[in-house]
C-alpha positions as CSV (number, residue, x, y, z in Angstrom):
1,X,124.3,102.7,73.9
2,X,124.4,103.4,70.2
3,X,121.5,104.8,68.3
4,X,119.3,102.2,66.7
5,X,116.8,103.8,64.3
6,X,115.0,100.6,63.8
7,X,114.4,99.7,67.4
8,X,110.7,100.5,67.5
9,X,110.1,98.5,64.3
10,X,112.3,95.7,65.5
11,X,110.5,95.4,68.8
12,X,107.1,95.4,67.0
13,X,108.2,92.8,64.5
14,X,109.7,90.6,67.1
15,X,106.6,90.8,69.2
16,X,104.3,89.9,66.3
17,X,106.4,87.0,65.2
18,X,106.7,85.6,68.8
19,X,103.0,85.7,69.4
20,X,102.5,83.2,66.6
21,X,105.4,80.9,67.7
22,X,104.9,77.5,69.4
23,X,107.3,77.0,72.3
24,X,109.0,73.7,72.4
25,X,107.3,71.7,75.1
26,X,110.6,70.9,76.8
27,X,111.1,74.5,77.7
28,X,107.7,74.8,79.3
29,X,107.6,71.5,81.3
30,X,111.2,70.2,81.4
31,X,114.8,71.1,81.9
32,X,116.5,73.5,79.5
33,X,119.7,72.7,77.7
34,X,121.0,76.2,78.3
35,X,122.6,77.2,81.6
36,X,122.2,80.3,83.6
37,X,125.5,82.3,83.3
38,X,127.0,85.1,85.4
39,X,130.2,87.0,86.0
40,X,133.0,84.9,87.4
41,X,134.1,87.1,90.3
42,X,131.6,89.9,90.8
43,X,129.2,89.9,93.8
44,X,126.2,87.8,92.7
45,X,123.8,89.9,94.7
46,X,125.4,93.3,94.6
47,X,124.9,96.3,92.3
48,X,126.3,95.8,88.8
49,X,125.8,96.2,85.1
50,X,127.0,93.5,82.8
51,X,127.4,92.9,79.1
52,X,127.2,89.3,77.8
53,X,128.1,88.4,74.2
54,X,128.8,85.5,71.8
55,X,129.6,85.4,68.1
56,X,127.8,82.8,66.0
57,X,128.2,82.1,62.3
58,X,125.4,81.3,59.9
59,X,125.6,80.0,56.4
60,X,122.5,81.9,55.4
61,X,119.9,84.2,56.9
62,X,117.2,81.9,58.4
63,X,113.5,82.3,57.9
64,X,112.9,81.8,61.6
65,X,115.2,81.7,64.6
66,X,113.2,81.4,67.9
67,X,114.9,81.8,71.3
68,X,113.8,82.0,74.9
69,X,115.4,84.5,77.2
70,X,115.5,85.6,80.8
71,X,117.7,87.4,83.3
72,X,118.0,88.6,86.9
73,X,117.3,91.4,87.7
74,X,116.6,92.5,84.2
75,X,118.1,92.2,80.7
76,X,118.0,93.8,77.2
77,X,118.7,91.3,74.4
78,X,120.6,92.7,71.4
79,X,121.2,91.1,68.0
80,X,123.8,92.7,65.9
81,X,123.3,95.9,67.8
82,X,119.5,95.9,67.6
83,X,117.5,95.7,70.8
84,X,114.9,92.9,70.2
85,X,113.6,92.1,73.7
86,X,113.4,93.6,77.2
87,X,112.4,91.7,80.3
88,X,111.7,89.6,82.1
89,X,108.1,90.3,83.0
90,X,108.0,90.6,86.8
91,X,107.3,87.6,88.9
92,X,108.8,85.7,91.8
93,X,111.4,82.9,91.9
94,X,108.7,80.2,91.7
95,X,107.2,81.9,88.7
96,X,110.2,83.5,86.8
97,X,109.2,84.6,83.4
98,X,111.0,84.1,80.1
99,X,110.3,85.8,76.8
100,X,110.1,84.1,73.4
101,X,111.2,86.0,70.3
102,X,112.0,85.2,66.7
103,X,115.3,87.0,66.1
104,X,115.6,85.9,62.4
105,X,114.9,89.5,61.1
106,X,118.0,90.7,62.8
107,X,120.4,88.0,61.7
108,X,122.7,87.9,58.7
109,X,124.6,85.3,56.8
110,X,128.1,85.1,58.2
111,X,129.0,86.3,61.7
112,X,126.4,87.6,64.1
113,X,126.9,88.9,67.6
114,X,124.3,87.9,70.3
115,X,124.5,90.3,73.2
116,X,122.7,91.2,76.4
117,X,122.9,93.9,79.0
118,X,122.0,92.5,82.4
119,X,121.8,94.5,85.6
120,X,121.3,93.9,89.3
121,X,120.4,96.9,91.5
122,X,121.4,94.9,94.6
123,X,120.0,96.3,97.8
124,X,118.8,99.4,96.0
125,X,116.5,97.3,93.7
126,X,112.9,98.4,93.3
127,X,110.7,97.0,96.0
128,X,108.7,95.2,93.3
129,X,111.9,93.4,92.1
130,X,112.4,89.9,93.5
131,X,115.9,88.4,92.8
132,X,118.1,85.4,93.4
133,X,121.4,86.7,91.9
134,X,122.8,88.3,88.8
135,X,122.3,85.8,85.9
136,X,121.3,85.5,82.2
137,X,120.0,82.6,80.1
138,X,119.3,82.1,76.4
139,X,117.8,79.0,74.9
140,X,117.3,78.1,71.3
141,X,113.9,76.6,70.6
142,X,115.1,73.7,68.4
143,X,118.4,72.0,67.5
144,X,119.1,74.5,64.7
145,X,118.9,77.4,67.2
146,X,120.8,75.9,70.1
147,X,124.1,77.4,68.8
148,X,123.1,80.5,70.9
149,X,122.5,78.6,74.1
150,X,124.2,80.2,77.1
151,X,127.1,78.0,78.3
152,X,130.9,78.4,78.9
153,X,131.5,79.8,75.4
154,X,130.0,83.2,76.3
155,X,132.0,86.2,77.4
156,X,131.0,88.8,80.0
157,X,132.2,92.3,81.0
158,X,131.3,94.1,84.2
159,X,130.7,97.7,83.1
160,X,132.6,100.2,85.4
161,X,130.8,103.1,83.7
162,X,127.8,102.6,85.9
163,X,127.2,103.4,89.5
164,X,124.0,104.0,91.4
165,X,122.6,107.4,92.1
166,X,120.6,107.8,95.4
167,X,121.4,111.2,96.7
168,X,118.8,113.0,94.6
169,X,116.1,110.6,95.8
170,X,116.5,111.9,99.4
171,X,115.3,115.4,98.4
172,X,111.7,114.1,98.3
173,X,111.8,112.9,101.9
174,X,109.1,110.2,101.4
175,X,108.6,106.5,100.6
176,X,110.3,106.1,97.3
177,X,111.1,102.5,96.2
178,X,111.5,102.4,92.4
179,X,115.3,101.7,92.3
180,X,118.3,104.0,92.0
181,X,119.1,106.5,89.3
182,X,122.1,106.0,87.0
183,X,125.5,107.6,87.1
184,X,127.3,106.8,83.8
185,X,130.9,107.7,82.9
186,X,131.2,107.7,79.1
187,X,135.0,107.4,79.5
188,X,134.6,104.0,81.0
189,X,131.9,102.6,78.8
190,X,132.9,100.0,76.1
191,X,131.4,101.8,73.1
192,X,130.5,99.5,70.3
193,X,130.6,96.3,72.4
194,X,127.3,95.1,70.7
195,X,128.9,95.1,67.2
196,X,130.5,92.1,65.5
197,X,133.9,93.9,65.0
198,X,134.3,94.8,68.6
199,X,137.4,93.2,70.2
200,X,136.2,91.4,73.3
201,X,139.4,89.3,73.8
202,X,140.0,90.8,77.2
203,X,136.5,90.0,78.5
204,X,136.0,87.4,81.1
205,X,134.8,83.9,80.5
206,X,131.4,83.5,82.2
207,X,130.7,81.4,85.3
208,X,128.3,78.6,84.4
209,X,125.4,78.0,86.8
210,X,122.6,75.5,86.8
211,X,120.5,74.6,83.7
212,X,117.2,76.3,83.3
213,X,114.4,74.5,84.9
214,X,110.7,75.0,84.7
215,X,108.1,75.1,87.5
216,X,107.8,72.1,89.7
217,X,111.1,70.4,88.7
218,X,114.4,69.7,90.4
219,X,115.4,69.5,94.0
220,X,117.0,72.9,94.5
221,X,114.9,76.0,93.8
222,X,116.6,78.6,91.7
223,X,114.4,80.3,89.0
224,X,111.4,78.3,88.1
225,X,110.9,79.3,84.5
226,X,107.5,80.0,83.0
227,X,106.5,81.6,79.7
228,X,105.6,85.3,79.8
229,X,101.8,85.6,79.8
230,X,101.3,89.3,79.1
231,X,102.2,91.2,75.9
232,X,105.4,93.2,75.5
233,X,105.1,96.9,76.5
234,X,103.7,99.5,74.3
235,X,106.4,102.0,73.1
236,X,106.3,105.2,71.1
237,X,108.3,108.4,70.8
238,X,107.7,111.4,73.1
239,X,108.9,114.9,72.5
240,X,109.1,117.4,75.4
241,X,106.6,120.1,74.7
242,X,108.0,123.4,76.0
243,X,110.8,125.2,77.9
244,X,109.5,126.9,81.1
245,X,112.8,128.3,82.6
246,X,116.3,128.8,81.3
247,X,119.5,129.9,83.2
248,X,122.9,130.3,81.5
249,X,121.9,129.6,77.9
250,X,120.6,132.0,75.2
251,X,118.9,129.4,73.0
252,X,117.7,126.2,74.5
253,X,114.8,125.6,72.1
254,X,116.5,122.9,70.2
255,X,115.8,120.7,73.1
256,X,112.1,120.7,72.1
257,X,112.3,121.2,68.4
258,X,115.1,118.7,67.7
259,X,117.9,121.1,66.7
260,X,121.4,121.0,68.1
261,X,122.0,123.0,71.3
262,X,125.6,124.2,71.8
263,X,126.8,124.8,75.3
264,X,130.1,126.7,75.4
265,X,133.1,125.6,77.5
266,X,133.2,126.7,81.1
267,X,129.4,127.2,81.3
268,X,126.7,126.2,83.8
269,X,123.2,125.8,82.4
270,X,119.8,124.9,83.9
271,X,116.8,124.3,81.8
272,X,113.3,123.3,83.0
273,X,111.2,121.5,80.4
274,X,107.5,120.7,80.6
275,X,105.9,117.6,79.0
276,X,102.6,119.3,79.7
277,X,101.2,116.1,81.0
278,X,102.5,113.3,83.2
279,X,104.1,110.3,81.5
280,X,106.3,107.3,81.9
281,X,109.1,106.1,79.8
282,X,112.8,106.3,78.9
283,X,114.5,109.6,78.2
284,X,117.0,109.5,75.3
285,X,119.9,111.9,75.3
286,X,122.4,112.1,72.4
287,X,125.4,114.5,72.6
288,X,128.9,115.1,71.4
289,X,132.0,116.6,72.9
290,X,132.0,118.1,76.4
291,X,134.8,116.0,77.9
292,X,134.7,116.4,81.7
293,X,131.2,117.9,81.7
294,X,128.4,116.8,84.1
295,X,124.9,116.4,82.7
296,X,122.2,115.9,85.3
297,X,118.6,115.0,84.2
298,X,116.0,115.2,87.0
299,X,112.3,114.1,87.0
300,X,109.3,115.5,88.8
301,X,105.6,115.2,88.8
302,X,105.1,118.8,90.0
303,X,107.0,121.8,91.3
304,X,107.0,122.8,95.0
305,X,106.8,126.1,96.8
306,X,109.0,126.8,99.8
307,X,106.5,125.2,102.2
308,X,106.5,122.0,100.2
309,X,103.1,122.6,98.6
310,X,102.4,121.8,95.0
311,X,99.5,124.1,94.3
312,X,98.5,124.4,90.7
313,X,100.6,122.0,88.7
314,X,100.8,124.3,85.7
315,X,102.4,127.1,87.7
316,X,106.2,127.3,88.3
317,X,106.7,130.9,89.5
318,X,108.2,131.0,93.0
319,X,108.5,127.2,93.0
320,X,111.5,124.9,93.2
321,X,112.3,121.6,91.6
322,X,112.4,118.4,93.7
323,X,113.0,115.0,92.0
324,X,115.3,112.1,91.5
325,X,118.0,112.2,88.9
326,X,120.4,110.5,86.5
327,X,123.9,111.8,85.7
328,X,125.9,111.4,82.6
329,X,129.6,112.3,82.2
330,X,130.7,112.8,78.6
331,X,134.1,111.7,77.4
332,X,134.4,114.0,74.4
333,X,133.3,111.5,71.9
334,X,130.7,112.0,69.1
335,X,127.1,110.9,69.3
336,X,127.2,109.5,72.8
337,X,123.8,108.1,73.8
338,X,122.4,108.0,77.3
339,X,119.2,106.2,78.3
340,X,118.4,105.1,81.9
341,X,118.3,101.4,82.7
342,X,114.8,101.6,84.2
343,X,111.6,103.5,83.8
344,X,111.2,107.1,84.7
345,X,108.1,109.2,85.4
346,X,107.8,112.9,84.9
347,X,105.8,115.9,83.9
348,X,108.8,118.2,84.4
349,X,112.4,117.4,83.4
350,X,115.2,119.6,84.6
351,X,118.5,119.4,82.7
352,X,121.6,120.9,84.4
353,X,124.9,121.0,82.5
354,X,128.3,122.1,83.7
355,X,131.0,122.1,81.0
356,X,134.8,122.2,81.5
357,X,137.4,122.9,78.8
358,X,135.3,121.6,75.9
359,X,131.9,122.8,74.5
360,X,129.1,120.3,74.5
361,X,126.6,119.8,71.7
362,X,123.2,118.2,72.6
363,X,121.7,116.7,69.5
364,X,118.6,115.2,71.0
365,X,116.6,115.1,74.1
366,X,113.4,113.0,73.6
367,X,111.9,110.0,75.2
368,X,110.2,106.7,74.5
369,X,106.9,106.0,76.3
370,X,106.6,102.6,77.9
371,X,103.5,101.0,79.4
372,X,101.2,98.0,79.1
373,X,99.5,98.1,75.7
374,X,96.0,98.9,76.9
375,X,93.9,100.0,73.9
376,X,91.1,102.6,74.4
377,X,88.2,100.7,72.9
378,X,85.5,102.3,75.0
379,X,84.1,105.8,74.5
380,X,81.9,108.0,76.6
381,X,80.3,111.2,75.4
382,X,77.6,113.4,76.8
383,X,76.2,116.9,76.6
384,X,78.6,118.1,79.3
385,X,82.2,118.7,78.1
386,X,83.9,118.5,81.5
387,X,83.1,114.7,81.7
388,X,85.3,114.3,78.6
389,X,88.2,115.9,80.5
390,X,87.5,113.5,83.4
391,X,87.5,110.6,81.0
392,X,90.8,111.6,79.3
393,X,92.7,112.3,82.5
394,X,91.4,109.1,84.1
395,X,92.5,107.1,81.2
396,X,96.0,108.6,81.3
397,X,96.1,107.7,85.0
398,X,95.1,104.1,84.3
399,X,97.6,103.8,81.5
400,X,100.5,105.1,83.5
401,X,99.6,102.8,86.3
402,X,99.9,99.7,84.2
403,X,103.2,98.1,83.1
404,X,104.4,94.5,83.6
405,X,102.0,94.6,86.6
406,X,99.5,97.2,87.7
407,X,101.1,100.0,89.7
408,X,99.7,102.0,92.6
409,X,101.7,104.9,91.3
410,X,104.5,105.1,88.7
411,X,106.7,107.7,90.3
412,X,107.1,106.5,93.9
413,X,106.4,102.8,94.2
414,X,105.4,100.9,91.0
415,X,103.9,98.3,93.3
416,X,100.8,96.2,92.6
417,X,98.5,96.6,95.6
418,X,95.2,94.7,95.8
419,X,93.1,97.8,96.7
420,X,94.3,99.7,93.7
421,X,94.3,96.7,91.4
422,X,90.7,95.8,91.8
423,X,89.7,99.2,90.5
424,X,92.3,99.2,87.8
425,X,91.2,95.7,86.6
426,X,87.6,96.9,86.1
427,X,88.8,99.8,84.1
428,X,90.9,97.5,81.9
429,X,87.8,95.3,81.3
430,X,85.5,98.2,80.6
431,X,87.7,100.5,78.5
432,X,90.1,98.0,76.9
433,X,88.3,94.7,77.0
434,X,91.7,93.2,78.2
435,X,91.7,90.7,81.0
436,X,95.3,89.6,80.7
437,X,96.8,91.9,83.3
438,X,93.9,91.3,85.6
439,X,94.4,87.5,85.5
440,X,98.1,88.0,86.0
441,X,97.3,90.2,89.1
442,X,94.8,87.6,90.6
443,X,97.5,84.9,90.1
444,X,100.2,87.1,91.6
445,X,98.2,87.6,94.8
446,X,97.3,83.9,94.9
447,X,101.0,83.1,94.7
448,X,101.8,85.6,97.4
449,X,99.9,83.8,100.1
450,X,101.6,83.3,103.5
451,X,101.1,80.4,105.9
452,X,98.1,82.0,107.6
453,X,96.1,82.0,104.4
454,X,96.3,85.7,103.8
455,X,97.6,87.1,100.5
456,X,100.2,89.8,100.6
457,X,98.9,93.3,100.1
458,X,101.3,93.9,97.2
459,X,103.0,91.5,94.9
460,X,105.4,90.8,93.3
461,X,107.4,92.4,96.1
462,X,110.7,91.7,97.8
463,X,109.4,93.2,101.1
464,X,106.7,91.5,103.0
465,X,103.6,93.6,103.7
466,X,100.2,92.3,104.8
467,X,97.0,94.4,104.7
468,X,94.3,91.9,105.7
469,X,91.4,93.9,104.2
470,X,93.2,93.7,100.8
471,X,93.0,89.9,101.0
472,X,89.2,90.4,101.2
473,X,89.3,92.7,98.1
474,X,91.2,90.0,96.3
475,X,88.1,87.8,96.9
476,X,86.1,90.7,95.3
477,X,88.5,90.7,92.3
478,X,87.7,87.1,91.7
479,X,84.0,87.8,91.9
480,X,84.4,90.6,89.4
481,X,86.2,88.3,87.0
482,X,83.5,85.7,87.4
483,X,80.8,88.3,86.5
484,X,82.6,89.9,83.6
485,X,84.6,87.1,81.9
486,X,83.4,83.7,80.6
487,X,86.0,81.4,82.2
488,X,84.2,79.6,85.0
489,X,86.9,76.9,85.4
490,X,89.6,79.5,86.1
491,X,87.4,81.1,88.8
492,X,86.6,77.7,90.3
493,X,90.4,77.0,90.6
494,X,90.7,80.0,92.9
495,X,88.0,78.9,95.4
496,X,90.6,77.1,97.8
497,X,92.4,80.4,98.1
498,X,89.2,82.2,99.0
499,X,88.6,79.6,101.6
500,X,92.1,80.1,103.1
501,X,91.5,83.9,103.5
502,X,88.1,83.5,105.1
503,X,89.4,80.7,107.4
504,X,91.9,83.1,108.8
505,X,89.3,85.8,109.2
506,X,86.9,83.5,111.0
507,X,89.6,82.5,113.4
508,X,90.0,86.2,114.4
509,X,86.3,86.7,115.4
510,X,85.5,87.6,119.0
511,X,82.6,85.8,120.7
512,X,80.3,88.7,119.7
513,X,81.1,88.0,116.0
514,X,83.0,91.2,115.5
515,X,86.7,91.0,114.5
516,X,89.3,91.0,117.3
517,X,92.4,93.1,117.3
518,X,94.4,91.4,114.6
519,X,98.0,91.8,113.5
520,X,99.3,93.5,110.4
521,X,98.3,96.8,108.8
522,X,94.5,97.2,108.9
523,X,94.5,99.9,106.2
524,X,91.1,101.3,105.0
525,X,91.6,104.9,103.7
526,X,93.8,107.9,103.9
527,X,91.4,110.1,105.9
528,X,92.6,112.9,108.1
529,X,91.0,111.3,111.1
530,X,93.1,108.2,110.7
531,X,96.6,109.7,110.5
532,X,100.0,108.2,110.1
533,X,101.2,106.7,113.4
534,X,105.1,107.1,113.5
535,X,105.4,104.5,116.3
536,X,103.3,101.8,114.7
537,X,104.4,103.0,111.2
538,X,100.9,102.7,109.9
539,X,98.2,105.1,108.8
540,X,94.7,105.0,107.4
541,X,93.5,102.6,110.1
542,X,90.1,103.1,111.8
543,X,90.1,103.2,115.6
544,X,89.8,99.9,117.5
545,X,89.1,99.0,121.1
546,X,91.6,97.0,123.1
547,X,90.1,93.8,121.8
548,X,89.3,95.1,118.3
549,X,85.5,95.2,117.6
550,X,85.9,97.6,114.7
551,X,82.7,97.7,112.7
552,X,84.6,99.1,109.7
553,X,87.0,96.1,109.6
554,X,84.2,93.6,110.4
555,X,82.2,95.0,107.5
556,X,85.1,94.4,105.1
557,X,84.9,90.7,106.2
558,X,81.2,90.7,105.7
559,X,81.5,92.2,102.2
560,X,83.8,89.3,101.2
561,X,81.7,86.7,102.9
562,X,78.6,87.5,100.8
563,X,80.6,87.4,97.6
564,X,82.2,84.1,98.6
565,X,78.8,82.6,99.4
566,X,77.6,83.4,95.9
567,X,80.7,82.0,94.2
568,X,80.6,78.7,96.1
569,X,76.9,78.4,95.6
570,X,77.4,78.8,91.8
571,X,80.0,76.1,91.7
572,X,77.9,73.6,93.9
573,X,80.3,74.0,96.8
574,X,77.4,73.9,99.1
575,X,79.2,73.0,102.2
576,X,81.2,76.2,102.0
577,X,78.3,78.2,100.7
578,X,76.0,77.1,103.6
579,X,78.8,77.8,106.1
580,X,79.4,81.3,104.7
581,X,75.7,82.1,104.6
582,X,75.4,81.1,108.2
583,X,78.4,83.1,109.3
584,X,77.2,86.0,107.2
585,X,73.9,86.1,108.9
586,X,75.5,85.9,112.4
587,X,78.0,88.7,111.7
588,X,75.3,91.0,110.2
589,X,73.1,90.5,113.2
590,X,75.9,91.4,115.5
591,X,76.8,94.5,113.4
592,X,73.1,95.6,113.5
593,X,72.8,94.9,117.2
594,X,76.1,96.4,118.4
595,X,76.7,99.1,115.8
596,X,73.3,100.7,114.9
597,X,72.4,104.0,116.6
598,X,68.6,104.3,116.2
599,X,68.6,107.9,117.2
600,X,71.2,109.0,114.7
601,X,70.2,106.3,112.3
602,X,73.8,105.5,111.5
603,X,76.3,102.7,112.2
604,X,79.0,103.5,114.7
605,X,82.7,102.5,114.0
606,X,82.8,100.9,117.5
607,X,80.1,99.4,119.7
608,X,80.7,101.6,122.7
609,X,82.1,104.8,121.2
610,X,80.3,107.6,119.2
611,X,82.6,107.6,116.2
612,X,80.9,107.5,112.8
613,X,82.4,107.2,109.3
614,X,81.1,107.1,105.8
615,X,83.1,103.8,105.4
616,X,81.1,101.8,107.9
617,X,77.8,103.0,106.6
618,X,78.8,102.5,102.9
619,X,79.8,98.9,103.6
620,X,76.6,98.3,105.7
621,X,74.6,99.2,102.6
622,X,76.7,97.0,100.3
623,X,76.3,94.1,102.8
624,X,72.5,94.5,103.3
625,X,72.9,94.9,107.0
626,X,69.8,97.1,106.9
627,X,66.7,96.1,105.1
628,X,66.6,97.4,101.5
629,X,63.7,99.8,102.3
630,X,65.9,101.7,104.8
631,X,69.1,101.9,102.7
632,X,68.2,105.0,100.7
633,X,67.6,107.0,103.9
634,X,71.0,105.8,105.2
635,X,72.7,106.7,101.9
636,X,71.2,110.2,102.0
637,X,72.6,110.6,105.5
638,X,76.0,109.4,104.4
639,X,76.1,112.1,101.7
640,X,74.7,114.9,103.8
641,X,76.4,114.5,107.2
642,X,79.7,116.4,107.3
643,X,80.5,115.1,110.8
644,X,81.2,111.6,109.4
645,X,84.7,110.6,108.7
646,X,84.8,111.2,104.9
647,X,85.9,108.8,102.3
648,X,88.8,110.0,100.1
649,X,89.4,109.1,96.5
650,X,90.1,105.4,97.0
651,X,87.0,104.6,99.1
652,X,84.7,106.8,97.1
653,X,84.7,103.9,94.6
654,X,82.6,102.0,97.2
655,X,80.5,105.0,98.0
656,X,79.6,105.1,94.3
657,X,78.6,101.4,94.3
658,X,76.4,102.1,97.3
659,X,74.7,104.9,95.3
660,X,73.9,102.4,92.6
661,X,72.6,99.9,95.1
662,X,70.3,102.4,96.7
663,X,68.9,103.7,93.5
664,X,70.5,107.1,94.0
665,X,73.1,107.0,91.3
666,X,71.6,110.1,89.7
667,X,73.7,111.8,92.4
668,X,77.0,110.4,91.0
669,X,77.9,113.3,88.8
670,X,77.6,115.7,91.8
671,X,80.0,113.5,93.7
672,X,82.7,114.1,91.1
673,X,83.6,117.6,92.4
674,X,86.9,116.4,93.9
675,X,87.9,115.2,90.4
676,X,86.9,118.6,88.9
677,X,89.0,120.3,91.6
678,X,92.0,118.2,90.5
679,X,91.5,119.4,86.9
680,X,91.3,123.0,88.2
681,X,94.7,122.4,89.9
682,X,96.3,121.5,86.6
683,X,96.6,117.8,87.3
684,X,96.9,115.7,84.2
685,X,96.4,112.5,86.1
686,X,94.4,111.9,89.2
687,X,96.1,112.1,92.6
688,X,96.4,109.6,95.5
689,X,94.3,111.8,97.8
690,X,93.3,115.4,98.3
691,X,96.2,117.9,98.7
692,X,98.6,117.6,100.3
693,X,99.2,114.5,98.3
694,X,102.4,112.5,97.7
695,X,101.5,110.9,94.4
696,X,100.0,112.9,91.5
697,X,99.1,109.7,89.6
698,X,97.3,107.0,91.6
699,X,95.5,104.1,90.0
700,X,92.5,104.0,92.4
701,X,91.6,107.6,91.5
702,X,90.8,106.6,87.9
703,X,87.5,105.0,89.0
704,X,85.4,107.4,86.9
705,X,86.5,105.6,83.8
706,X,84.7,102.6,85.2
707,X,81.7,104.4,86.6
708,X,81.0,106.6,83.6
709,X,80.3,103.3,81.8
710,X,79.0,101.2,84.6
711,X,77.0,103.8,86.6
712,X,76.1,106.7,84.3
713,X,75.6,104.6,81.1
714,X,74.5,101.8,83.5
715,X,76.2,98.9,81.7
716,X,76.7,96.0,84.1
717,X,76.6,92.2,84.0
718,X,73.3,90.7,85.0
719,X,74.7,87.1,85.0
720,X,78.1,85.5,85.3
721,X,80.4,85.8,82.3
722,X,78.5,88.9,81.2
723,X,76.2,86.5,79.5
724,X,73.3,88.8,80.4
725,X,73.6,92.5,80.2
726,X,71.9,95.1,82.3
727,X,71.5,98.7,81.0
728,X,70.2,101.0,83.8
729,X,71.4,104.5,83.0
730,X,71.7,107.3,85.6
731,X,71.6,110.6,83.7
732,X,71.8,113.0,86.7
733,X,71.6,116.4,85.0
734,X,72.7,115.0,81.6
735,X,70.4,115.0,78.6
736,X,72.5,112.8,76.3
737,X,74.6,109.6,76.9
738,X,76.6,108.0,74.2
739,X,78.7,105.1,75.3
740,X,80.4,102.2,73.8
741,X,82.5,99.4,75.5
742,X,84.0,96.1,74.6
743,X,82.4,92.8,75.7
744,X,83.7,89.2,75.6
745,X,81.3,88.6,72.7
746,X,81.7,91.9,70.9
747,X,80.6,95.4,71.8
748,X,77.9,97.1,73.7
749,X,76.6,100.5,72.5
750,X,74.3,102.9,74.3
751,X,72.9,106.0,72.7
752,X,70.2,107.5,74.8
753,X,68.5,110.9,75.2
754,X,66.4,112.1,78.1
755,X,63.5,114.4,78.0
756,X,62.0,114.8,81.4
757,X,61.0,111.3,82.6
758,X,61.1,109.9,79.1
759,X,64.1,108.3,77.5
760,X,64.7,107.4,73.8
761,X,67.5,106.1,71.6
762,X,69.1,102.7,70.9
763,X,71.0,100.0,72.7
764,X,73.1,97.4,70.8
765,X,74.3,94.2,72.5
766,X,76.4,91.4,71.0
767,X,75.3,88.1,69.6
768,X,75.1,85.2,72.1
769,X,73.9,87.5,74.9
770,X,70.6,88.7,76.3
771,X,69.9,91.9,78.2
772,X,67.4,94.0,80.1
773,X,66.9,97.8,80.0
774,X,65.8,99.3,83.3
775,X,64.2,102.7,83.6
776,X,62.1,104.2,86.4
777,X,61.0,100.9,87.7
778,X,60.2,99.4,84.3
779,X,62.1,96.7,82.3
780,X,62.5,96.0,78.6
781,X,64.0,92.8,77.3
782,X,67.0,93.4,75.0
783,X,67.8,91.1,72.1
784,X,71.1,90.7,70.3
785,X,71.7,93.5,67.8
786,X,70.1,97.0,67.9
787,X,67.2,97.7,70.2
788,X,65.1,100.9,69.9
789,X,64.1,102.5,73.1
790,X,61.1,104.8,73.5
791,X,59.8,104.4,70.0
């Protein structure tokens, strides 16, 4: 808990070195020499925070000193007081990640202390956290480094300063599964434990567990160790921007400008601080004195009025604070440092301080951003400024919803759901050109599969949840990867998983080729017409008959069938391709026969009930249930009929793809009004659904960052692996489009101007690709390099 000025540089340096380091093959495919270690008497699965340490002596400072490290639930590795690694990257017990880092820059000749803080949140752990028991392991990469190996020579201390905070979480009265807050008593904390000169003689000898073992080895399954396959998180300093409300303190502005703030003895203070935009990270508090005081730091996305409404997120008058919190209890010492164990999300931070007999001095309240290192390589500019605001807020949404996995939302769940992740992954490809987290997600869902063949709806997760339509969108994720990335062998390896999903779905068909009433949560969208059912504990589910027959759900299956047929055909899996083609034709015929209302010229949600939704009709277009020449008329009706169950932010992604398919994507910009409304409400990220909404930052609502490039600029793959590029812009009421995005072979750049029906400008595509420019029914071949349009 001491201040480490060099932490950011240290983490960067360690990351750069480790990325160039070869891991000893034994520690990828064999048994480790190091053992897992734990506390000798503490509950192996209960809540606890533990410090491990060992002193080693070196004759000289080494040029390299590579180690592999992991822990359960989580660890922070410290070398001579410097934090050098934080993990492990989330996974499950069969795929438990370890990090590799070169710690040589932090070692000295003579004595060095190797330390780690490891914690287990027990039953209060985040839903995304899978765990076996509290444990830590450290393995040197070669014989010279094995002096650090975890074994019986290590010491451990269970830190009594920590206890879990859950009471404040209840104030939100909603589904909140990101783990507890922290209560930390400075009086009980072993200050300086991470330093060489600390006396740890009274610490316990560790309990030695099994040796580390990699995936596929051994007879007993503990943690199956695998190398981390994503980069370390991006980190940078954040300063709180402004103070919005102060009670009990004359001058609180040091909290935002970095000056000391003195709180007299016997004083109660409440300060509301505004980051001015939503963010994620780790608040850092440094203070002195104040023995016996209580410091409470609470976090909120927005303020609430007395009726629980958020309203404009910039406004605080007449509103109250609701959010989860951490507590720190000073011991009167100097420069005490508090930082929460796990990630926090906030726009607003409320600090409440009650001092006793001693004054308290706050030296620093700042934060460190943390998130997956997505780099904004793409750009989108036009002659309408508001689209720049949409882009920026969408990109922030995407960034805050990406950590060691994709998140649905950073404040409430931090869970990787397939429905959100498909959209997030496309944004990562288009804006950052980064497929690593997408591959990790595809593999996570593949590894989540239950015995029926379905993938879990969210994973990694310690709580089983199945949303069958999400298994179908996992198939779509694989199709997306195939079209955008040049790794056909990887895609081919996933075909058996696709077959397992579709085998289950086929087993659920009624004799009329519509889906029967299946088990699990048949989530589609958070529409008002599909409300939460407190008895079934489900919401967002379209109505079904007693024996199912939902056209909406059957169309989800149809959507995946057509993608699976294309994938299997491409890989010469013709048995499956033929079967899927046959089944696709039969299901589409049944949907047309049983669902189409010729008078209304719409598809019903059920064969014998006059219920209509945008969702069924959107999917009918995407699945070509109607002939192509009739789809534009249907699309126009979807957009104009207010009696249809309306798609909310999540499912509008599919509405937008139907616009493209029907040649009506010039309407896209008009359909962004809900996003403009969110900006008008002061949101700095895009919400889960229209107000009243739980989450103010939800990944699926960032879809404009994909569609501004893919739909407005019209950049899409025309062949697998993005080997052929299609540019088919949809200006709407724009006059100028300037877009740039990463591509596996380089960069695509589109600079186009429209004058009436004419378009001019340039398009640049990478080497080793081909392309086609499409405009008003005409086509122009694009060659690698710059292509002039309209000249």
